[in-house]
C-alpha angles and dihedrals in degrees: 000000000000107000113233121183131176142203110212111180129175110240097227101121147328113335113268117226091231090058093045091053088060090047088052091053089049089052096047094049093051093047091046091061097035094251137128132278115210130201114209125177113221101200097156091120094076092174091068100029116130119191091201090056092065090063090046090053093052093043092051093054094048094048090053093047096249102140119193121210097206131024147118092290100045102029125217144188094290101048142185096067096186116086096217086065092054102057094123090063093055094045090051092052092047091050091051091053090048091051091048093051091244092115141030140199115256117202098178115134122239089244092058091047090053090051091050090050094049090049090052090050091052091051091043094233126142111279119246145118111296092222096240093151094045092088124054098244095052092044093050092053092046092046091053091052091048093049090050090052096041094245130144131220139249126223117238128192114244100233114202109254096224141021134055139280124206124219123194114205121191091220107029100033129224120342128183119216127198108232091208088074094057127087130212098274127203116257101170124031126219092257091060095254117124127232120242091261093066102026100056092048093050092046096044090052091048093047094044094238109181101185129037118196119185140149118286091243085083094062094096088057093052096092091054089054093048089056093052091048090053095045091050093045092239121150104230117240122235104288122200125179108207122207119274118247117244136184120251089266091060094252126122110285108266144149092284089067090056133269113348101182120088089225092057088055091047091052090049089058104257115152119239090228091055094046089047089052093046095047090049089060095049097102099351135069141188094210137322097284115028112101106158109065127167123226090251091053093049089052092048095050107028115120133148095243089070092057112104124230099218124080116280123231122228104213111190091192090057091050089051092051091048092050088053091052090053091049092048103038115009113042112079116247098246091048089049091052089056093047091050093047091050091051092048091046087054102041110028118100115282088236090070110092120253144253098053112239105252092195091057091047089052089058093045098045096074090054096053107029091084091053107046130077101183131025091242087075095059099087092050091057099046115018089110090070090063102045139036091204097101122179119203136131129241088247091056090048095050095043119177095309097059099024092117097030112060091153090055089049091052093050090049091051093049089051089048092054088053092048092053091052089054097053104109100184108046100216130126091246093054091046093052093048090050094049094046088053090048092051090052092050090049093049088237133134110260091226092055092049092046091051091052093049092044092061093043093052102036106021089233139092093213117049143133115289108314102226095042087052092050090050089057094044093052133226098279095052093045094049091046091051092049089052089050092054090049088054091049090055091047 
């Protein structure tokens, strides 16, 4: 059997990371078995459909490195891959079920359905359609009302009133459902569009999908789907309900837990490789210790028996840590230089000349890669290399050590400017030796002097290593900045 999986999102907005995690599992399962991964757009809810969202869905997959083999943008043997272009298939399936007696037309108005639902709530009974149109007399009366009002009908599945239906889940095992608890659900809406219950089954069969992965919030709908499979004579694919994704507080993942859109994480400077790695471990594990896993390793080892049953937690702090590991240890140096340069080009002040000097970035990158966790931090660590227009206050310059001794700070800076002028070999080792000797001659703590010089030279209290930074800046710029700090204190 050739394994075929699919990601079938509704284009209603920016892709949610919880949904993309399921897409990733679909992709990994298909790749593990050498099969195909299909993208299908489920746009049957026309009230919420957003054409722009389709492009966002495709872009999010590509940015993460989840390549689909078939889809609306690349075609394939089972096109079209957009449900609104496949309405004839759903109508044909509905008509077959009607002819078999497994479905019926329901002509009840939305107003009547609301009244039925309100009455059920008052009586505290389970909500559901009261099956008025299931018998001929009720359907005839409802149809007349609908025709008088110019309304159409929906098609409902005729759920057996008693008995049980079994559902086998690749993760949760076999579950028996009591049919008496199910209502007669809608399969085809009055506008001719199907509901999810019918559409996905028809499409999966037509596209030869072998494995269906979806969130475990769909488990209550599984018995309905088993009934449709049986009525249409379709052998169900392997179905696996993957664990839902929760925030650290155990609630459904939402904005309050941080960004939830893949593009928000991209804008914050998370790497696609790190996010791919992180999402792959949200509900799945290789073992009890391995955290950094490459795409190739995921594909090699991914199987459904390693997927957990319990809800998975999306921990932003862990993602940030993992992104830092990728920046420090995984991304090649030349690629990192390009990533840093792109971020600087995007975020540095417009007054700084473009293009950004890649050679300069290549010298800076080794100094900051150990310190940053996301690319958004890059400009804050190194903007002073690209401009001499530094902004800092006297209070920041003096710090705790010189807070009550501005004259002493000024004298130390004057001595520092002189020391810089006397450094013959402009290397960080020579600079550190010169300033340690200066601190000793001034009777000052080396750390206090270094902090003073750091702010004067960089405009910041937290920077890459001071003397390596000064080496890159050069003697003339460092001396000029020290003189500028002296003037500020004057």
